[in-house]
VEXDREN-2710 file (C-alpha; in Angstrom, 1 decimal):
% VEXDREN-2710
k/r/px/py/pz
1/MET/162.1/91.5/127.1
2/GLU/165.5/90.0/127.7
3/LYS/168.7/90.9/127.1
4/LEU/169.2/89.3/123.6
5/THR/173.5/87.7/122.5
6/ALA/175.0/88.5/119.5
7/LYS/173.9/85.6/117.6
8/GLU/170.4/85.9/118.8
9/GLU/170.4/89.5/116.9
10/GLU/172.1/88.4/113.7
11/VAL/169.3/85.8/113.5
12/LEU/166.8/88.3/114.7
13/GLY/168.5/90.8/111.5
14/PHE/167.6/88.1/109.2
15/PHE/163.9/88.3/110.5
16/TRP/164.1/91.9/109.7
17/LYS/165.8/91.7/106.6
18/HIS/163.8/88.9/104.8
19/GLY/160.4/89.0/106.7
20/ALA/159.2/85.1/107.8
21/LEU/161.1/82.5/107.4
22/HIS/161.5/78.8/108.1
23/VAL/164.8/77.8/109.8
24/LYS/166.3/75.9/106.9
25/ASP/166.1/79.5/105.3
26/ILE/168.1/81.0/108.2
27/VAL/170.8/78.3/107.8
28/ASP/171.0/78.1/104.1
29/MET/171.9/82.3/104.5
30/TYR/175.1/81.6/105.7
31/ASP/178.5/81.3/104.6
32/ASP/180.0/77.9/103.8
33/PRO/180.7/76.4/106.8
34/LYS/177.1/76.7/107.8
35/PRO/176.0/76.4/111.1
36/HIS/174.1/73.1/112.1
37/PHE/170.4/73.1/111.8
38/ASN/170.2/72.1/115.7
39/THR/171.9/75.8/116.6
40/ILE/170.1/78.1/114.3
41/SER/166.9/76.5/115.9
42/THR/168.0/76.3/119.2
43/ILE/168.5/80.3/118.4
44/VAL/165.3/80.9/116.9
45/ARG/163.2/79.2/119.7
46/ALA/165.3/81.1/122.7
47/LEU/164.1/84.3/120.6
48/GLU/160.6/83.4/120.5
49/ASP/160.8/82.6/124.0
50/LYS/162.2/86.1/124.7
51/GLY/159.2/87.3/123.4
52/TYR/161.1/89.0/119.8
53/VAL/159.6/86.3/117.6
54/GLY/156.3/84.4/117.0
55/HIS/155.7/81.2/114.6
56/THR/152.6/80.1/112.4
57/GLN/152.6/76.4/112.1
58/HIS/152.7/75.5/108.3
59/GLY/152.3/71.7/108.1
60/LYS/155.1/69.8/110.3
61/THR/157.4/72.9/110.3
62/TYR/156.9/76.3/112.2
63/LEU/157.3/80.0/109.7
64/TYR/158.7/82.3/112.3
65/HIS/158.3/85.9/111.9
66/ALA/159.9/88.6/113.6
67/VAL/157.4/90.3/116.3
68/ILE/158.9/93.6/117.4
69/ALA/160.3/96.0/114.8
70/GLU/163.5/97.1/114.1
71/GLN/162.9/100.7/114.9
72/GLU/161.5/99.6/118.2
73/MET/164.1/97.4/119.0
74/GLY/166.7/100.3/118.6
75/LYS/164.5/102.5/120.4
76/LYS/164.3/99.9/123.4
77/SER/168.5/99.4/123.1
78/ILE/169.1/103.1/123.5
79/GLY/166.6/103.2/126.2
80/ASN/168.8/100.4/128.4
81/LEU/171.9/102.2/126.7
82/VAL/170.7/105.6/128.8
83/SER/170.0/104.1/131.9
84/ARG/172.7/101.8/132.2
85/TYR/175.3/104.5/130.7
86/PHE/174.2/107.8/131.0
87/LYS/172.2/107.8/134.8
88/ASN/169.2/108.0/132.6
89/SER/169.7/111.1/131.5
90/TYR/169.6/111.7/127.6
91/LEU/171.3/115.5/127.9
92/ARG/174.3/113.4/129.3
93/VAL/174.4/111.4/125.8
94/VAL/173.8/114.6/123.5
95/SER/176.8/116.1/126.0
96/SER/178.9/113.4/125.3
97/PHE/178.2/113.6/121.6
98/VAL/179.0/117.1/121.9
99/GLU/182.1/117.1/123.7
100/ASP/183.4/114.4/121.5
101/GLY/182.6/116.6/118.4
102/ASN/180.2/113.4/117.3
103/LEU/177.6/115.9/116.8
104/PRO/178.0/119.2/114.4
105/ILE/176.2/122.4/115.5
106/GLU/173.9/121.7/112.3
107/ASP/172.7/119.1/113.8
108/LEU/172.5/120.5/117.1
109/ARG/170.3/123.4/115.7
110/LYS/168.2/120.8/113.9
111/LEU/167.6/119.0/117.1
112/LEU/166.5/121.4/119.1
113/ASP/164.5/122.8/116.1
114/GLU/162.8/119.2/116.0
115/VAL/162.5/119.4/119.7
116/GLU/160.6/123.0/120.0
117/GLN/158.2/121.6/116.7
118/SER/157.0/118.5/118.5
119/HIS/155.9/120.8/121.4
120/LYS/154.0/123.3/120.3
121/THR/150.2/123.4/120.8
122/ASP/148.3/124.2/118.7
END
């Protein structure tokens, strides 16, 4: 899947929060001054072209919906981040959090317990 712009991520967030939407529904969610209908329509179509959004036809209008769950998107984003900035090493990621003091020892122990539990064979 292709990388998203900030506006595309923002619009995709509306689908995750509210479910299926018409373009007009998205426009209405913005504060004044609201973006133009055609601007939001272009963003939604770009999301569809990139494989993040699908649609069903209702008469002359389309009802759009996310085709990727927010959690799945998070996993893909983390994978891209690790690949791009940490030479594809999750160990480097965790080490950077430990070095910066952003990963308390209690959390590190919980993480280790989770890893050990997930690798136990019955």
